[in-house]
C-alpha positions as a LaTeX table, in Angstrom:
\begin{tabular}{lrrr}
\hline
Residue & $x$ (\AA) & $y$ (\AA) & $z$ (\AA) \\
\hline
Met1 & 76.77 & 161.94 & 117.40 \\
Thr2 & 76.87 & 163.81 & 113.82 \\
Ile3 & 73.69 & 164.36 & 112.06 \\
Ala4 & 74.95 & 164.74 & 108.55 \\
Thr5 & 71.39 & 164.61 & 106.57 \\
Lys6 & 71.92 & 167.34 & 103.37 \\
Lys7 & 69.85 & 170.30 & 104.22 \\
Gln8 & 69.72 & 173.77 & 103.55 \\
Tyr9 & 71.23 & 176.68 & 105.87 \\
Glu10 & 67.91 & 178.42 & 108.00 \\
Ser11 & 68.90 & 180.18 & 111.11 \\
Leu12 & 66.27 & 178.07 & 113.92 \\
Thr13 & 64.04 & 180.00 & 116.54 \\
Glu14 & 63.08 & 178.69 & 119.84 \\
Glu15 & 60.44 & 176.49 & 118.42 \\
Arg16 & 62.85 & 174.58 & 115.58 \\
Ala17 & 65.43 & 174.38 & 117.97 \\
Ile18 & 63.51 & 171.88 & 120.12 \\
Leu19 & 62.47 & 170.17 & 117.30 \\
Tyr20 & 66.03 & 169.67 & 116.58 \\
Ala21 & 67.13 & 168.80 & 120.01 \\
Lys22 & 64.37 & 166.15 & 119.89 \\
Gly23 & 66.02 & 164.67 & 116.78 \\
Leu24 & 69.21 & 163.62 & 118.71 \\
His25 & 67.97 & 160.92 & 120.86 \\
Phe26 & 69.76 & 163.32 & 124.01 \\
Phe27 & 66.57 & 163.14 & 126.07 \\
Ser28 & 63.60 & 161.15 & 126.33 \\
Glu29 & 60.92 & 160.35 & 123.94 \\
Asp30 & 58.59 & 162.00 & 126.62 \\
Ala31 & 60.79 & 165.13 & 127.76 \\
Glu32 & 58.95 & 168.25 & 127.87 \\
Leu33 & 61.67 & 170.87 & 126.88 \\
Asn34 & 62.28 & 174.63 & 127.47 \\
Cys35 & 64.23 & 176.50 & 125.52 \\
Arg36 & 65.27 & 180.12 & 125.97 \\
Glu37 & 67.69 & 182.06 & 123.83 \\
Ile38 & 70.89 & 182.60 & 125.24 \\
Gly39 & 73.19 & 184.33 & 122.94 \\
Asp40 & 74.35 & 187.98 & 123.99 \\
Gly41 & 77.68 & 187.69 & 121.50 \\
Asn42 & 78.19 & 189.05 & 117.96 \\
Leu43 & 78.24 & 186.29 & 115.78 \\
Asn44 & 75.50 & 183.45 & 116.65 \\
Tyr45 & 72.50 & 182.12 & 118.52 \\
Val46 & 72.75 & 179.76 & 121.37 \\
Phe47 & 70.28 & 177.89 & 122.47 \\
His48 & 70.06 & 176.61 & 126.01 \\
Ile49 & 67.33 & 173.59 & 126.00 \\
Lys50 & 66.45 & 172.08 & 129.32 \\
Asp51 & 63.86 & 168.95 & 130.04 \\
Ala52 & 61.73 & 169.78 & 132.84 \\
Gln53 & 61.23 & 166.67 & 134.18 \\
Ser54 & 65.05 & 165.33 & 134.16 \\
Glu55 & 66.38 & 168.37 & 134.47 \\
Arg56 & 69.02 & 167.59 & 131.40 \\
Ser57 & 70.40 & 170.36 & 129.26 \\
Leu58 & 72.36 & 170.78 & 126.41 \\
Ile59 & 73.68 & 173.84 & 124.82 \\
Ile60 & 72.82 & 173.92 & 121.11 \\
Lys61 & 74.62 & 176.67 & 119.50 \\
Gln62 & 74.35 & 178.34 & 115.76 \\
Ala63 & 76.33 & 180.35 & 113.81 \\
Leu64 & 74.66 & 182.98 & 111.99 \\
Pro65 & 75.94 & 183.90 & 108.39 \\
Tyr66 & 76.04 & 187.76 & 109.58 \\
Ala67 & 78.02 & 189.58 & 112.32 \\
Lys68 & 74.77 & 189.99 & 114.59 \\
Val69 & 76.35 & 193.34 & 115.55 \\
Val70 & 76.44 & 195.13 & 112.46 \\
Gly71 & 73.89 & 193.26 & 110.18 \\
Glu72 & 73.72 & 191.54 & 107.27 \\
Ser73 & 75.89 & 194.05 & 105.28 \\
Trp74 & 78.27 & 192.15 & 107.29 \\
Pro75 & 78.18 & 188.42 & 105.91 \\
Leu76 & 80.59 & 185.73 & 107.32 \\
Thr77 & 81.23 & 182.03 & 106.44 \\
Leu78 & 79.39 & 179.41 & 108.06 \\
Lys79 & 82.18 & 177.48 & 108.27 \\
Arg80 & 83.75 & 178.91 & 111.77 \\
Ala81 & 81.24 & 176.48 & 113.34 \\
Thr82 & 82.82 & 173.87 & 112.28 \\
Ile83 & 86.22 & 175.40 & 113.40 \\
Glu84 & 85.05 & 176.00 & 116.47 \\
Ala85 & 83.64 & 172.28 & 116.83 \\
Asn86 & 86.95 & 170.75 & 115.34 \\
Ala87 & 89.17 & 173.46 & 117.77 \\
Leu88 & 87.21 & 172.17 & 120.87 \\
Lys89 & 87.70 & 168.73 & 120.07 \\
Lys90 & 91.49 & 169.09 & 119.58 \\
Gln91 & 91.94 & 170.90 & 122.72 \\
Ala92 & 89.41 & 168.03 & 124.62 \\
Lys93 & 92.72 & 165.85 & 124.01 \\
Phe94 & 94.26 & 167.59 & 126.17 \\
Val95 & 92.55 & 168.98 & 128.47 \\
Ala96 & 89.47 & 167.89 & 128.40 \\
Asp97 & 88.26 & 168.92 & 131.78 \\
Leu98 & 88.65 & 172.63 & 130.77 \\
Val99 & 86.56 & 172.41 & 127.69 \\
Pro100 & 82.64 & 171.91 & 127.38 \\
Thr101 & 82.22 & 168.64 & 125.57 \\
Val102 & 80.52 & 168.41 & 121.91 \\
Tyr103 & 77.57 & 166.17 & 121.66 \\
Ala104 & 77.11 & 166.37 & 117.86 \\
Thr105 & 77.32 & 169.31 & 114.84 \\
Asp106 & 75.91 & 169.84 & 111.76 \\
Glu107 & 77.78 & 171.41 & 109.10 \\
Glu108 & 74.90 & 172.76 & 106.99 \\
Leu109 & 72.96 & 174.34 & 108.97 \\
Ala110 & 76.11 & 175.48 & 111.35 \\
Ile111 & 75.52 & 173.85 & 114.47 \\
Thr112 & 77.76 & 172.67 & 117.95 \\
Val113 & 75.55 & 170.41 & 120.28 \\
Met114 & 77.46 & 170.88 & 123.39 \\
Glu115 & 77.82 & 170.55 & 126.85 \\
Asp116 & 75.79 & 172.48 & 128.66 \\
Leu117 & 77.55 & 175.20 & 131.32 \\
Ser118 & 74.46 & 176.96 & 132.98 \\
His119 & 75.83 & 175.82 & 136.30 \\
Leu120 & 78.72 & 178.23 & 135.91 \\
Lys121 & 79.00 & 182.12 & 135.30 \\
Ile122 & 80.96 & 184.14 & 132.72 \\
Ala123 & 84.02 & 185.21 & 133.92 \\
Arg124 & 84.14 & 188.58 & 132.49 \\
Glu125 & 80.82 & 189.12 & 134.52 \\
Gly126 & 81.71 & 187.55 & 137.85 \\
Leu127 & 85.21 & 189.35 & 137.97 \\
Ile128 & 83.19 & 193.50 & 137.52 \\
Arg129 & 80.95 & 192.07 & 140.23 \\
Leu130 & 84.37 & 191.62 & 142.08 \\
Glu131 & 83.37 & 187.16 & 142.86 \\
Ser132 & 86.43 & 184.84 & 143.17 \\
Tyr133 & 87.72 & 182.34 & 141.23 \\
Pro134 & 91.32 & 181.38 & 142.83 \\
Lys135 & 91.84 & 178.21 & 140.03 \\
Leu136 & 91.58 & 180.94 & 136.77 \\
Ser137 & 94.86 & 181.04 & 136.56 \\
Gln138 & 96.17 & 177.70 & 136.70 \\
Asp139 & 93.37 & 176.62 & 134.88 \\
Ile140 & 94.01 & 179.33 & 132.07 \\
Gly141 & 98.14 & 178.87 & 132.33 \\
Glu142 & 98.00 & 175.13 & 132.11 \\
Tyr143 & 95.19 & 175.00 & 128.96 \\
Leu144 & 97.88 & 177.28 & 127.36 \\
Ala145 & 100.66 & 175.09 & 127.81 \\
Gln146 & 98.89 & 172.59 & 126.84 \\
Thr147 & 96.55 & 173.19 & 124.18 \\
Leu148 & 99.77 & 175.87 & 122.70 \\
Phe149 & 102.26 & 173.21 & 122.90 \\
His150 & 100.74 & 170.12 & 121.62 \\
Thr151 & 99.57 & 171.66 & 118.69 \\
Ser152 & 103.45 & 172.86 & 117.62 \\
Asp153 & 106.20 & 171.36 & 115.51 \\
Phe154 & 107.40 & 171.26 & 119.25 \\
Ala155 & 105.49 & 168.24 & 119.29 \\
Leu156 & 103.68 & 167.00 & 116.07 \\
His157 & 105.27 & 165.63 & 112.91 \\
Pro158 & 105.73 & 167.93 & 110.27 \\
Phe159 & 103.19 & 166.08 & 108.27 \\
Glu160 & 100.79 & 166.47 & 110.85 \\
Lys161 & 101.31 & 169.83 & 111.90 \\
Lys162 & 100.63 & 171.72 & 108.23 \\
Arg163 & 97.58 & 169.34 & 107.79 \\
Leu164 & 96.24 & 170.68 & 110.65 \\
Val165 & 97.82 & 174.29 & 109.49 \\
Ser166 & 95.29 & 173.50 & 106.51 \\
Glu167 & 92.39 & 172.17 & 108.71 \\
Phe168 & 91.99 & 175.79 & 110.90 \\
Ser169 & 92.41 & 178.35 & 108.05 \\
Asn170 & 90.16 & 181.24 & 109.34 \\
Pro171 & 90.68 & 183.98 & 106.76 \\
Glu172 & 87.33 & 185.76 & 107.91 \\
Leu173 & 87.87 & 185.57 & 110.93 \\
Cys174 & 91.06 & 186.30 & 111.14 \\
Lys175 & 90.48 & 189.20 & 108.48 \\
Ile176 & 88.24 & 190.78 & 111.71 \\
Thr177 & 91.48 & 190.48 & 113.96 \\
Glu178 & 93.65 & 191.51 & 111.85 \\
Asp179 & 92.07 & 195.15 & 111.45 \\
Leu180 & 90.08 & 195.64 & 114.55 \\
Ile181 & 92.50 & 194.80 & 117.34 \\
Phe182 & 96.18 & 195.62 & 114.76 \\
Thr183 & 95.03 & 198.62 & 112.30 \\
Asp184 & 91.56 & 200.23 & 112.82 \\
Pro185 & 92.34 & 201.84 & 116.62 \\
Phe186 & 96.22 & 203.20 & 115.01 \\
Phe187 & 94.13 & 205.60 & 112.40 \\
Asp188 & 91.20 & 207.54 & 111.98 \\
His189 & 89.84 & 204.81 & 110.65 \\
Glu190 & 85.04 & 204.53 & 110.71 \\
Thr191 & 84.56 & 201.71 & 113.18 \\
Asn192 & 86.52 & 203.45 & 115.73 \\
Asp193 & 84.46 & 204.22 & 118.48 \\
Phe194 & 85.25 & 206.14 & 122.01 \\
Glu195 & 84.06 & 209.32 & 123.97 \\
Pro196 & 84.90 & 213.01 & 122.58 \\
Ser197 & 86.52 & 213.77 & 125.81 \\
Leu198 & 89.63 & 210.71 & 124.49 \\
Arg199 & 90.27 & 212.47 & 121.27 \\
Ala200 & 93.19 & 213.72 & 122.44 \\
Glu201 & 94.87 & 210.69 & 123.31 \\
Val202 & 93.44 & 208.70 & 120.54 \\
Glu203 & 94.69 & 211.40 & 118.19 \\
Val204 & 98.15 & 210.66 & 119.51 \\
Ile205 & 98.39 & 207.35 & 119.93 \\
Trp206 & 97.79 & 208.00 & 115.69 \\
Asn207 & 100.18 & 209.99 & 115.27 \\
Asn208 & 103.24 & 208.22 & 117.13 \\
Glu209 & 104.74 & 206.33 & 114.69 \\
Arg210 & 107.26 & 204.55 & 116.75 \\
Leu211 & 103.92 & 202.78 & 117.90 \\
Lys212 & 102.91 & 201.96 & 114.92 \\
Leu213 & 105.87 & 201.00 & 113.41 \\
Glu214 & 105.91 & 198.05 & 116.74 \\
Val215 & 102.53 & 197.18 & 116.25 \\
Ala216 & 103.03 & 196.62 & 112.40 \\
Lys217 & 105.69 & 194.15 & 113.38 \\
Leu218 & 103.47 & 192.73 & 115.53 \\
Lys219 & 100.37 & 191.99 & 112.89 \\
Arg220 & 102.96 & 190.47 & 110.86 \\
Ser221 & 103.81 & 188.29 & 113.39 \\
Phe222 & 100.40 & 187.39 & 113.36 \\
Leu223 & 100.12 & 186.86 & 109.56 \\
Thr224 & 102.49 & 185.33 & 109.11 \\
Glu225 & 103.15 & 182.56 & 112.29 \\
Ala226 & 102.01 & 179.24 & 112.09 \\
Glu227 & 103.19 & 178.63 & 115.64 \\
Ala228 & 100.55 & 176.51 & 116.90 \\
Leu229 & 96.85 & 176.56 & 117.28 \\
Leu230 & 95.21 & 179.02 & 118.94 \\
His231 & 91.94 & 180.02 & 120.51 \\
Gly232 & 92.07 & 183.23 & 118.55 \\
Asp233 & 89.85 & 184.99 & 120.88 \\
Leu234 & 90.48 & 184.30 & 124.28 \\
His235 & 88.86 & 186.75 & 126.94 \\
Thr236 & 87.11 & 186.07 & 129.81 \\
Gly237 & 84.07 & 186.32 & 127.84 \\
Ser238 & 85.19 & 183.39 & 126.57 \\
Ile239 & 85.47 & 181.08 & 130.12 \\
Phe240 & 82.65 & 179.80 & 132.21 \\
Ala241 & 83.79 & 179.94 & 136.09 \\
Ser242 & 83.02 & 179.28 & 139.27 \\
Glu243 & 85.17 & 179.23 & 142.83 \\
Thr244 & 86.35 & 175.07 & 141.27 \\
Glu245 & 85.82 & 175.36 & 137.64 \\
Thr246 & 86.73 & 176.74 & 134.70 \\
Lys247 & 85.94 & 175.89 & 131.11 \\
Val248 & 87.18 & 177.49 & 128.00 \\
Ile249 & 84.20 & 178.47 & 125.24 \\
Asp250 & 84.19 & 180.41 & 121.87 \\
Pro251 & 87.18 & 179.48 & 119.78 \\
Glu252 & 85.29 & 179.94 & 116.64 \\
Phe253 & 88.10 & 182.34 & 115.75 \\
Ala254 & 90.53 & 179.59 & 116.01 \\
Phe255 & 93.66 & 179.20 & 113.67 \\
Tyr256 & 97.19 & 178.41 & 113.70 \\
Gly257 & 99.52 & 181.47 & 114.97 \\
Pro258 & 101.85 & 182.63 & 117.28 \\
Phe259 & 101.99 & 181.48 & 121.03 \\
Gly260 & 101.64 & 184.93 & 122.61 \\
Phe261 & 98.33 & 185.95 & 120.49 \\
Asp262 & 96.11 & 183.82 & 123.18 \\
Val263 & 97.94 & 184.59 & 126.41 \\
Gly264 & 98.73 & 188.40 & 125.50 \\
Ile265 & 94.37 & 187.95 & 124.70 \\
Phe266 & 93.94 & 186.68 & 128.65 \\
Leu267 & 96.70 & 188.57 & 130.16 \\
Ala268 & 95.13 & 192.25 & 128.68 \\
Asn269 & 91.35 & 191.54 & 129.86 \\
Leu270 & 93.27 & 190.95 & 133.55 \\
Ile271 & 94.45 & 194.03 & 132.96 \\
Val272 & 91.42 & 195.63 & 132.56 \\
Gln273 & 90.50 & 194.31 & 135.92 \\
Ser274 & 93.45 & 195.49 & 137.63 \\
Ile275 & 92.88 & 199.39 & 136.51 \\
Thr276 & 89.36 & 199.10 & 137.48 \\
Arg277 & 90.16 & 197.80 & 140.92 \\
Glu278 & 92.00 & 198.89 & 144.29 \\
Ala279 & 93.14 & 197.38 & 147.07 \\
Glu280 & 92.88 & 194.05 & 147.74 \\
Ala281 & 90.49 & 193.14 & 145.25 \\
Arg282 & 93.28 & 194.11 & 142.62 \\
Asn283 & 95.85 & 192.23 & 144.15 \\
Ile284 & 94.13 & 189.46 & 143.36 \\
Ile285 & 94.22 & 190.06 & 139.58 \\
Leu286 & 97.52 & 190.83 & 139.77 \\
Gln287 & 98.20 & 187.29 & 141.39 \\
His288 & 95.80 & 186.14 & 138.36 \\
Ile289 & 98.08 & 187.75 & 135.64 \\
Glu290 & 101.69 & 186.54 & 137.55 \\
Gln291 & 100.32 & 183.25 & 138.02 \\
Thr292 & 98.88 & 182.57 & 134.52 \\
Trp293 & 102.67 & 183.49 & 132.71 \\
Gly294 & 104.24 & 181.62 & 135.31 \\
Val295 & 101.91 & 178.07 & 135.21 \\
Phe296 & 102.10 & 178.51 & 131.37 \\
Ser297 & 105.51 & 178.81 & 131.48 \\
Ser298 & 106.27 & 176.15 & 134.05 \\
Asn299 & 104.00 & 173.38 & 131.96 \\
Phe300 & 105.52 & 174.62 & 128.65 \\
Ser301 & 108.94 & 174.31 & 130.10 \\
Ile302 & 108.04 & 170.18 & 131.64 \\
Leu303 & 106.06 & 169.06 & 128.20 \\
Trp304 & 109.12 & 171.07 & 126.22 \\
Lys305 & 111.80 & 168.41 & 128.36 \\
Ser306 & 109.47 & 165.45 & 128.50 \\
Lys307 & 107.08 & 164.95 & 125.09 \\
Gly308 & 109.22 & 167.93 & 122.66 \\
Ile309 & 110.41 & 166.03 & 119.65 \\
Glu310 & 112.50 & 169.10 & 118.05 \\
Ser311 & 115.51 & 167.91 & 117.24 \\
Tyr312 & 116.89 & 170.98 & 119.40 \\
Asn313 & 115.39 & 170.22 & 121.96 \\
Asp314 & 118.29 & 170.17 & 124.30 \\
Thr315 & 120.78 & 172.46 & 122.32 \\
Lys316 & 121.48 & 174.45 & 125.85 \\
Gly317 & 119.43 & 178.05 & 125.32 \\
Phe318 & 116.52 & 177.48 & 122.81 \\
Glu319 & 113.53 & 176.51 & 125.53 \\
Glu320 & 115.17 & 179.70 & 127.18 \\
Tyr321 & 114.44 & 181.61 & 123.29 \\
Ile322 & 111.17 & 180.40 & 122.27 \\
Leu323 & 109.64 & 181.30 & 125.82 \\
Asp324 & 111.78 & 184.69 & 125.86 \\
Lys325 & 110.06 & 185.48 & 122.42 \\
Val326 & 106.47 & 184.05 & 123.66 \\
Phe327 & 106.60 & 186.51 & 126.01 \\
Arg328 & 107.75 & 189.81 & 124.17 \\
Asp329 & 104.97 & 188.80 & 121.97 \\
Thr330 & 102.89 & 188.20 & 124.56 \\
Leu331 & 103.18 & 191.53 & 126.41 \\
Gly332 & 103.12 & 193.77 & 122.27 \\
Phe333 & 99.51 & 191.27 & 122.24 \\
Ala334 & 97.76 & 192.44 & 125.08 \\
Gly335 & 98.94 & 196.11 & 124.41 \\
Cys336 & 97.36 & 195.97 & 121.06 \\
Glu337 & 94.02 & 194.21 & 122.60 \\
Leu338 & 94.05 & 197.15 & 125.83 \\
Ile339 & 93.69 & 200.05 & 122.89 \\
Arg340 & 91.44 & 197.81 & 120.76 \\
Arg341 & 89.04 & 197.29 & 123.72 \\
Thr342 & 89.50 & 200.74 & 124.76 \\
Ile343 & 89.06 & 202.87 & 121.51 \\
Gly344 & 88.01 & 200.23 & 118.53 \\
Leu345 & 84.79 & 198.24 & 117.41 \\
Ala346 & 84.16 & 196.05 & 119.96 \\
His347 & 84.48 & 197.16 & 123.80 \\
Leu348 & 84.66 & 195.37 & 127.50 \\
Lys349 & 81.76 & 196.03 & 130.36 \\
Asp350 & 85.02 & 196.28 & 132.37 \\
Leu351 & 85.14 & 199.76 & 131.44 \\
Asp352 & 81.83 & 201.09 & 129.50 \\
Ala353 & 79.25 & 199.68 & 132.64 \\
Ile354 & 80.90 & 202.01 & 134.72 \\
Ala355 & 78.91 & 205.03 & 135.22 \\
Asp356 & 80.53 & 207.80 & 136.87 \\
Glu357 & 81.91 & 209.01 & 133.38 \\
Glu358 & 84.98 & 210.76 & 135.13 \\
Gln359 & 86.32 & 207.99 & 136.57 \\
Arg360 & 85.38 & 205.77 & 133.19 \\
Leu361 & 87.37 & 208.01 & 131.65 \\
Arg362 & 90.45 & 208.46 & 133.99 \\
Phe363 & 90.38 & 204.13 & 133.30 \\
Lys364 & 89.93 & 203.85 & 129.51 \\
Lys365 & 92.90 & 207.05 & 129.68 \\
Gln366 & 95.26 & 204.53 & 132.00 \\
Ala367 & 94.13 & 201.39 & 129.72 \\
Leu368 & 95.53 & 203.20 & 126.60 \\
Gln369 & 98.99 & 204.06 & 128.43 \\
Val370 & 99.74 & 200.93 & 129.60 \\
Gly371 & 98.22 & 199.40 & 126.40 \\
Glu372 & 101.19 & 201.38 & 124.75 \\
Glu373 & 103.60 & 200.81 & 127.50 \\
Leu374 & 103.43 & 196.76 & 126.83 \\
Ile375 & 103.82 & 197.36 & 123.56 \\
Leu376 & 107.15 & 199.86 & 123.28 \\
Lys377 & 108.52 & 198.54 & 126.39 \\
Arg378 & 108.12 & 195.15 & 125.76 \\
Tyr379 & 111.65 & 193.91 & 125.10 \\
Asp380 & 112.65 & 196.57 & 128.03 \\
Leu381 & 110.84 & 193.97 & 130.62 \\
His382 & 112.31 & 191.20 & 131.66 \\
Ser383 & 109.54 & 189.32 & 133.73 \\
Ile384 & 105.96 & 189.16 & 134.59 \\
Glu385 & 107.79 & 190.83 & 137.95 \\
Ala386 & 108.42 & 193.67 & 135.66 \\
Val387 & 104.73 & 193.97 & 134.11 \\
Ile388 & 103.39 & 194.38 & 137.59 \\
Ala389 & 105.51 & 196.60 & 138.40 \\
Leu390 & 104.87 & 198.80 & 135.53 \\
Leu391 & 101.23 & 198.03 & 136.36 \\
Glu392 & 101.48 & 199.44 & 140.40 \\
Glu393 & 103.31 & 202.28 & 138.68 \\
Leu394 & 100.53 & 203.41 & 136.41 \\
His395 & 97.72 & 203.08 & 139.08 \\
Lys396 & 99.29 & 205.37 & 140.76 \\
\hline
\end{tabular}
């Protein structure tokens, strides 16, 4: 269902969200609707609406014309709501069980109406509490392989691929990523945010010309390599999970970019968990890191052989070359994300919520070290097992 009536943009309140929901004919006419604004992100309102009697429920997500974390001084395009809805619909063609169902869209009000996933938990919150998500890496590995392969030149006619590249042009949100992940943390920029006790480690990064050269190469890859339709912001806060279910949400940063970006961002968030954990709890995360890449690469290979349309599909060594490039990119992007999440504008609760200052700073220093090593050594690490070994060595 799509609301097509022309209207002027206005931000919803809980009362307006209820009125909007009634107009969708999703609930019965006599439904008693309750509404809560539950958004804790930086860019949107999120309303949870439920019929107390039938217990039917849905989510209304509305993009704001500015970044909520900063205010109206940081304006943002409302087109990202359409991009998010279209990305979810596109992904649902390949992994319908791993994304929420979109019920309705409203381009003028920048609204997406979708399946309520409140029976699940945000993966980041659960992982911080050491909750178990045994399907997480299996599901995300499959999500990555299916969504990336099927939206690439390896599966699409070039006309369709180029049409999608245009459809998912997302310059404003890409600029946020370009600045906050690839530029600002590596220079003395006003958006950076870190404890004074980390100043020495931060200045080492700012003065490391070899590191900055490698980051410049990764940034160029992000800017120029339109390989597949990316989620664009695949961290553990963009995933709902339980012991039996996984759902990927919030692809408003979706655009065409390099395969390894989504993989790297997700792995970086798992790596932070591996830094903050000990003993068996840490081993669980290391297994997730290893399995994510294993499931992704094996499923990608299966799709390559069964559905690939590239003329050179059967050329010996070509598939290996592609997966090797994805692996190197993955490590580099993961390293950039680790550094950004430690000293850049948007931090991770996994680290910032640690009350003990000495422990928090130790973990942050380790995150910076791992980030640097992944960027600089990405051509020397030839397998995910080698990455695990590096994490073990740096954790001692």
